[in-house]
C-alpha positions in Angstrom: -52.3 -22.3 21.9 -52.6 -26.1 21.3 -55.6 -27.5 19.4 -57.2 -30.9 20.2 -60.0 -33.1 19.0 -62.6 -34.1 21.5 -66.3 -35.1 21.2 -66.1 -34.8 17.4 -65.2 -31.1 17.8 -62.0 -29.1 17.7 -61.0 -27.3 20.9 -58.2 -25.0 21.8 -56.5 -25.1 25.2 -56.8 -21.5 26.3 -55.6 -22.0 29.9 -53.4 -24.8 31.3 -52.4 -24.1 34.9 -49.0 -25.9 35.5 -49.4 -28.0 32.3 -52.1 -30.3 33.9 -54.1 -31.0 30.7 -54.1 -34.7 29.8 -56.1 -35.6 26.7 -56.4 -39.2 27.6 -57.9 -38.4 31.1 -60.2 -35.8 29.7 -61.4 -38.1 26.9 -62.2 -40.8 29.5 -64.5 -38.4 31.4 -66.0 -36.2 28.6 -69.4 -37.5 27.4 -72.0 -36.2 25.0 -73.3 -34.1 27.9 -70.5 -31.6 27.2 -71.1 -31.3 23.4 -73.3 -28.2 23.6 -70.9 -26.2 25.8 -68.6 -23.6 24.4 -66.0 -24.1 27.2 -65.0 -27.0 29.4 -63.2 -26.4 32.7 -61.2 -29.2 34.1 -60.1 -28.8 37.8 -58.2 -31.2 40.0 -59.5 -31.5 43.5 -58.0 -34.0 45.8 -56.3 -35.8 43.0 -59.4 -36.2 40.8 -60.3 -34.5 37.6 -63.7 -32.9 37.5 -65.2 -31.3 34.4 -67.8 -28.5 34.1 -69.3 -26.9 31.0 -69.7 -23.2 30.4 -71.5 -21.2 27.6 -70.4 -18.0 26.0 -72.1 -15.1 27.8 -74.4 -14.3 24.9 -75.5 -17.9 24.4 -79.3 -18.2 24.7 -78.8 -21.5 26.7 -76.6 -19.8 29.3 -77.8 -19.3 32.9 -75.9 -17.5 35.6 -74.1 -20.6 36.8 -72.9 -21.8 33.4 -71.9 -18.5 31.7 -68.2 -18.0 31.0 -68.2 -14.8 33.1 -69.1 -17.0 36.1 -66.1 -19.3 35.7 -63.8 -17.3 38.1 -66.5 -17.3 40.8 -67.0 -21.1 40.3 -63.3 -21.7 40.7 -63.2 -19.7 43.9 -66.4 -21.1 45.5 -66.7 -24.7 44.2 -63.1 -25.9 43.6 -60.3 -26.8 46.0 -58.3 -23.8 47.1 -55.7 -22.9 44.5 -56.4 -26.1 42.5 -54.7 -26.7 39.2 -57.1 -26.4 36.2 -57.4 -26.0 32.5 -59.9 -24.4 30.2 -60.6 -25.6 26.6 -62.7 -23.6 24.1 -64.7 -25.2 21.3 -63.8 -23.8 17.9 -66.5 -23.3 15.4 -66.5 -25.7 12.4 -66.2 -24.0 9.0 
């Protein structure tokens, strides 16, 4: 998968539904708010990109609604039906 630089971290694109990931658009929306998250979901609803952060399931900061295991439920309940989306995962710095 493709690796990118975002928010002073390296990320890997682990899912890109219909090749919708656009680094310039993501960079314009991603703020320091997303730095602690292990994953960032980007979904397109009604022509607009929305971002949501998720933690790994074993992360102590994780709650039900921001655990990675909740991502599928989030897509089904809070995103437009069959919306295009991508998921990027933060890689640990060595």
